[in-house]
N, C-alpha and C positions, 0 to 999 in steps of 0.2 A: 504493500500500500504506500510505501515511501516514494515510489517513483511518480505517483500522481500528486504528491504534495510539493514537488519541485515546480519552479516557475514554468518550465517547459511542459510538464505534465498538466498543470492547471490550464495553460493556454490550449493544449491539444484537446482536453476535455471540453473546454468552452467552445472550440471550433466544431467538435463533433456534435455538440448539442444544437448548434445553429444549422448544421446540414442534415441532422437526423429528421426524418419526416414526422415523428411523433413528438408533440409538445405537451406541456402541462395544460395550456389553454390553446386550442387549435387556432391557427392564423386566419381561418375563414370567418372568425367573429370580428374582423376589422381591427380597429385600434386596441380593443380590449385583448385581442389575441396576441398582440405584440408585447404586452406587458411582461410576460415571462421571458421573452427574448431579451428585452432591455434589462430586466432584473439579473439574468445570467451574465449578460455583458458587464454590468456594473460590478457584480460579484467577482468575476474574473479580473477586472481591472483593479479592484480593491486588493485581492489576494496577491496580484503581481506587485502592486505598490508596497504592500506590507513585506513581501519577500525581499524586495530590493532594499528597503530600509533596514531590514534585519541583517542582510548580508553586508551592508555598508557599516553597520554598527559592529558586526563581528570582525570586519577587516580592520577597523580602527583599534579594536581591543587587541588584535593579534600583532599589530605593527611593532610596538615596543612595550612589552609588558613590564611594568614597574619603573619605567623611565618617565621623567617629567620633562616636557618640552616647553621651554620658556617662551612666553609670547613677547611681542615687541613692546608691550606696555610694561613688562617687568624689567626692561633694560634701563639703566640709569644713565644720565648724561656723562660723557667722558669715560665711560666704562667700555672696555673692549668685549666683544662677544665671546 
């Protein structure tokens, strides 16, 4: 089940839902029938956004564990870096 929780897996499942002929609400009901398609699209977009943020946070944590990187505001005048 892990392969479907990856960003690529989520994207593939979302695309499969769009092309699958069976919907939760059939598209023949006009705008109401498109609600489930829009909801799945928003869900896929949200999951991809969360996965991207999580991977960015993990990357920051793995860069330099235990090291403090001084910001430019920590630097005093006349002091060498």
